[in-house]
Structures are given as C-alpha cells and as structure tokens.
C-alpha positions in Angstrom: -55.8 1.5 -56.7 -57.6 3.2 -53.9 -56.4 0.0 -51.5 -53.3 0.1 -52.8 -52.8 4.1 -51.8 -53.9 2.8 -48.3 -52.0 -0.3 -48.1 -48.9 2.2 -49.2 -49.9 4.7 -46.6 -49.7 2.4 -43.7 -47.1 0.5 -44.6 -45.6 4.4 -44.8 -46.8 5.4 -41.4 -45.9 2.1 -39.8 -42.3 2.7 -40.8 -42.5 6.8 -39.6 -43.3 5.0 -36.1 -40.8 2.4 -35.7 -38.2 5.1 -37.5 -39.1 8.1 -35.6 -42.3 8.2 -33.5 -41.3 4.9 -31.3 -37.8 5.7 -30.4 -38.9 9.5 -29.3 -41.4 8.3 -27.6 -39.7 5.8 -25.6 -37.2 8.3 -25.0 -40.4 11.0 -23.4 -41.0 8.0 -21.0 -37.3 7.0 -19.6 -37.1 11.1 -19.2 -40.3 11.1 -16.9 -39.3 8.7 -15.2 -36.2 10.2 -14.7 -38.3 13.5 -14.0 -40.5 10.8 -11.3 -37.1 9.6 -9.6 -36.0 13.6 -9.0 -39.4 14.2 -7.3 -39.2 11.9 -5.3 -35.9 13.0 -4.2 -36.4 16.3 -4.1 -39.4 15.8 -1.7 -37.2 13.4 0.6 -34.6 16.2 1.0 -37.6 18.5 1.8 -38.4 15.9 4.5 -34.9 16.2 5.8 -34.5 19.6 5.7 -37.5 20.4 8.0 -36.4 17.0 10.4 -33.3 19.0 10.1 -35.2 22.2 11.5 -37.1 20.1 14.0 -33.8 18.8 15.9 -32.1 21.9 15.3 -34.6 23.6 17.6 -34.6 20.6 20.2 -30.8 20.8 20.3 -30.8 23.9 20.6 -33.4 23.8 23.8 -30.7 21.8 25.4 -28.8 23.8 28.0 -24.9 24.8 26.9 -23.4 23.0 30.3 -25.0 19.9 29.2 -24.1 19.8 25.6 -20.8 20.7 27.6 -20.8 17.5 29.3 -21.8 15.4 26.6 -18.6 16.8 24.6 -16.6 15.3 28.0 -18.3 11.9 27.7 -17.2 11.3 23.9 -15.1 14.5 23.0 -14.9 14.9 19.1 -10.7 15.2 19.3 -8.3 14.0 21.3 -6.4 16.7 23.2 -3.9 14.7 24.8 -2.9 17.8 26.9 -5.9 18.7 28.3 -6.3 14.9 29.7 -2.8 15.3 31.3 -3.9 18.6 32.8 -7.2 17.2 33.9 -5.4 14.2 35.5 -2.8 16.3 37.2 -5.2 18.6 38.5 -7.2 15.9 40.1 -4.2 14.2 41.4 -3.3 17.7 43.1 -5.9 17.5 45.3 -4.5 15.0 47.0 -1.1 15.8 47.0 0.1 13.4 44.0 2.5 15.0 41.5 2.8 12.9 38.4 6.0 12.2 37.2 5.5 10.8 33.7 2.9 10.5 30.8 3.2 8.5 27.8 0.7 8.8 25.1 0.3 5.9 22.7 -2.4 6.0 20.3 -4.1 2.5 19.2 -3.6 1.3 15.8 -6.5 0.0 13.9 -4.6 -2.3 11.5 -2.8 -5.4 12.1 -0.6 -6.1 9.0 -0.2 -10.0 10.6 -4.0 -10.7 9.5 -5.0 -12.0 6.0 -8.3 -11.2 6.0 -9.0 -7.7 7.6 -12.0 -7.2 10.0 -14.9 -4.6 9.2 -13.9 -1.3 10.0 -14.7 -0.2 13.9 -17.7 2.3 14.5 -16.9 6.2 14.6 -14.8 6.3 17.6 -10.9 5.9 18.0 -9.1 5.0 21.7 -5.6 6.0 22.8 -3.8 4.5 25.8 -2.0 6.9 28.4 0.3 5.9 31.0 1.0 7.7 33.9 3.7 7.4 37.1 3.1 9.3 40.2 3.9 8.5 44.2 1.4 8.6 46.8 -0.1 6.7 49.7 -2.5 4.3 49.1 -5.5 6.0 50.3 -4.6 9.2 48.0 -4.4 6.6 45.3 -8.1 5.1 45.8 -9.1 8.5 46.1 -7.2 9.3 43.2 -9.2 6.7 40.9 -12.3 7.5 42.4 -12.2 10.9 41.1 -11.0 9.5 37.4 -14.0 7.3 38.0 -16.7 9.5 38.6 -15.6 11.9 35.8 -17.5 12.5 33.0 -15.1 11.2 30.2 -15.0 7.5 29.3 -12.1 6.0 31.0 -11.2 2.1 31.1 -8.1 1.3 33.4 -6.0 -1.4 32.1 -3.3 -1.9 34.6 -1.8 -1.0 37.5 1.5 -1.5 39.1 3.1 -0.5 42.2 6.1 -0.5 44.0 6.6 -0.5 47.7 8.5 1.5 50.5 9.9 1.7 53.5 7.9 5.2 53.9 4.6 3.6 53.6 4.1 5.4 49.8 4.1 3.7 46.8 5.1 3.9 43.1 1.9 3.6 40.8 2.1 3.4 37.4 -1.1 3.5 35.9 -2.2 2.4 31.8 -5.9 4.1 30.9 -7.6 3.9 27.7 -9.9 7.1 26.7 -12.6 7.1 23.7 -12.7 9.8 20.9 -14.9 10.6 17.9 -13.8 10.3 14.5 
C-alpha cells in the first residue's frame, strides 16, 4: 500500500507540474527575457541621451556665424525668393539687372521606368534659370561671385547672344540643393 501511495503521489505531482507549474514557469522565463530586453533598451536610451547631451554641448560651443554659414551651404528648405534676391544683389554690384527668373523643382520619380531606383540621399535639388544683359567682363565677375558664395550651386548651362554694342544677352541655368 505504501508503494502504491508513493506512485500515486508521484503521478499526481508530475501531473500538477506539467499542467500548472511548467506553463507558469515558461511564462515567467519569457517575462524575464522580455524584462532583460527592456533593460538593454533603457541602457541604450540612457547612453544615447548622454551622447546627445555631449553633442549639444559641442554644438553650443560653435559660433553662431559658423552655424549660419552651414545653413547657407545646405539649407533645410528652399527659399527661391531669397535666392533670387541674393543673385540680384550680386548682379547689382556689376551693374547687371536680372530680367526673368524661372524656378523648376527637380522631379524625383520617372514614370517611364519599370524598376524604381533606390531613394536618393537626404536632399532635393532645384533648377533656376535667369536672363540678363551684361558685358563679358561683368559676366565673369558675376559668375566668380556666385562661385565664391557659400551656397552649393552647380552651373548647368550658359548661353548668350551677341549684340553690336558689346553687350551680351546671357541665359544662365543653375542647380542648387537643399535638405529634405
């Protein structure tokens, strides 16, 4: 009788273990693993916040004039009016009056292609065309000043028509960039 009671108790305890205890144990094990993952995430967040604070301190040590210069190199938005005014003020130094300005925002997708290319970097570009009448010397000085400006500008095309007076009718097309 004693051996049958021991066997019954072992069978009941094994049944209780597999029915109640083992599922709860597995759930506790999964929760511990999830807790460990969350703790790693919290550690990473703490590390990132200290890194952010260090970078913020470094950023605040940069002089405001240099930050403004960086904003001119690659602005976070396109301000075509301000850009046109900048070109007009550069042109005015050489007696040039810009006649017509046309702004064309570059398209990023081409519907003729079947497979789309991977998205470009974190910037967009805009093409700007303008016309003016000037002497060749004034034109060279104007382009030199555009070249020396802080803004990233690519001259795409230059065309001109001659006249008898020694002045040329120039048409310049440039491409400028800005952050998305």
